[in-house]
N, C-alpha and C positions, 0 to 999 in steps of 0.2 A: 172387074174392079175399076171404079171411076177415080180419077186422080184430081185432087183439089190442091191448088197452089194458093197458099195464104201469103199475102204480101207483108209478112212480118216474121221475124225469128222468135218473137215473143211466144213462149209455150202456152200462155193463157189464150191468146188469139187463135193459135192453131187448134187447140182443144175445143174452143168455143165454136169455131167453124165446123169442125168434124162432128161435134155433138149435134149441132143444128141440122146438118145434112142427114145424120143417122136418124134423128127424130122425125124429120119431114119425109124421109124415104126409107122406112124400116126394112123394106125388102131388097134393098140394094147394098152393095159393099163399096166402101170408100176408103181411100188412103189420102191423108193430108200431109203436106210438106210446107214448111215455111221458108221463104226467101226474103232477103233484104233488098228492098227497092225504095227509091225516093218517093216522098209524098208530094213534093213540089210546093208545100205550104210550110208555115213556121212550125217549129218544134212543139209549140203549144197553140194550136189553132183557136181562134176566137170567132164565134159566130157560126150560124148554120152554113153559110155559103163556103167559108174557108174549110170547115170541117168536112162537108160533103165533097168538096173538090179534092181534099186529101185522100178520102176513101176511094173516090173514082180514079184518081191518078195512080194510087197504089195498085188497084185491080188491073188497070190498063197496062201499067209498067210490068206487072207480073205476067200478064198475058203476052206481052211483047218478048219478055225474057224466056218464058217457058211455054211456047205455043202448042206443045204436044199435049198439054193437060186438057181435062174436060171442063173444069171450072176454075175461076180465079176470084179470090175474095180480098177485098180491101176493108179494113176496120180502122177507123180514125176517131179517136177521142177528141173532144173539144169542149170549150166552155162558152156559155152564153152570158153576157153581162146584162144585168137589170139594175140600173142605178148603182148602188154600192154592193149589190149581191151578185153571186155568180152560180150558175147552174152547170152541172157536169152532164154530158150526154155523149153519144157516139153515133156515127153513121156507118152503116154496113152497105157495101156494094158488092154484088155477085154478078159475074159475067160468065157466059158460056160462048160458044162460037157465034150465036145469033142474037142473044137478048141480054137484057140487064134487069136485075132485081135490086131494089134498094129499100132500106127501112132504117128508122132511127130508134135508138134505145129510149127507155124512160129516162127521166132526168131527176137530179136531186141537187140540193143547194149545199154549198160549201160553208164551213164556219169562217168567221172573219179573219182569223189568223192565217188560214190557207189562202183566202182571197188576197190578202195583203201581199203574200209572197208571190203569188201568180202575177199580180199587178206590178211587182218589182221585176218581173221577167223570168221567174223560175218556171220550169215545166211542172205540171201538177204532181207527177210522181216524186220529183225532187222536193217539192213543198211538203208533200205528205211525209216523206222520210224525215225532214227536219222537224216537223211538228210532233210526229209520233215517235221519233227516235229509233227508226227502223232503217233497214237497207233494202233497196231494190223492190219497193212495194209494188211498182207497176208490173212486175213479172210474177207477182204473187196475188194478194187479195185486192190491191188497189184501194182507191178512196172509198169505194162502196163497202168493201170488207172492213177497212179500218174504222170507218164511221159507224158501221152497224155491229161492230165487234164480231165479225164473221158470219152474221146472218145472211147478208147479201154479198157474195164474192163476185169477182169480175166475170167468171164463167156464167153464173146465174144472171148477171147483168147483160151480157152480150147475146146469149143463146136465143132468147125470144126474138130479138131483132134479126138474127141470122135466119130463123125460121120464117119470119115475115118477109124478109128479102127473097126467100125462095119461092114465094107464091107464084111468080110468073113461070117458074120451071115445073111446078106442080099442076098448074092450070094453063098448060101451053095453048089450048084452043082459045082461051080468053086473052092471051098475051102473045100474039104472033110475033115471030122473030124477024 
């Protein structure tokens, strides 16, 4: 059984990482555990660079804290600003002892009310909770689920990027460590 340490206690991120590994490596057994480590970036990262840095820092910090594992996964959600609009996306970084895999999720645009709250300094999950009148949406369906009324939840949003981040581990000859 291979051990995955996910750099978050968020059950959605832990399940997304585990599901991505299980789909990419169906003949292997995995166990995923979440730990809380710092991202080294703001609570609501803005831009590709800050969001990627947060995912990388999380994965590296998890590796430093739990070096006995086989894989370490950092998932960092962020926003990209385009004039008055804002796109939501996330970076996934997967590390093993020798290599790194990385991929970005698809993105979608937020409604103006939520953009306004994020621009005022709210974290996206908190802004979603205010607009939709819910509690702790970031550990449930998140923005994607709220805006699509459950058609696209956070797990469905993250898993394809986890799978793509695992390409270097599936194609080890093409991605030497």
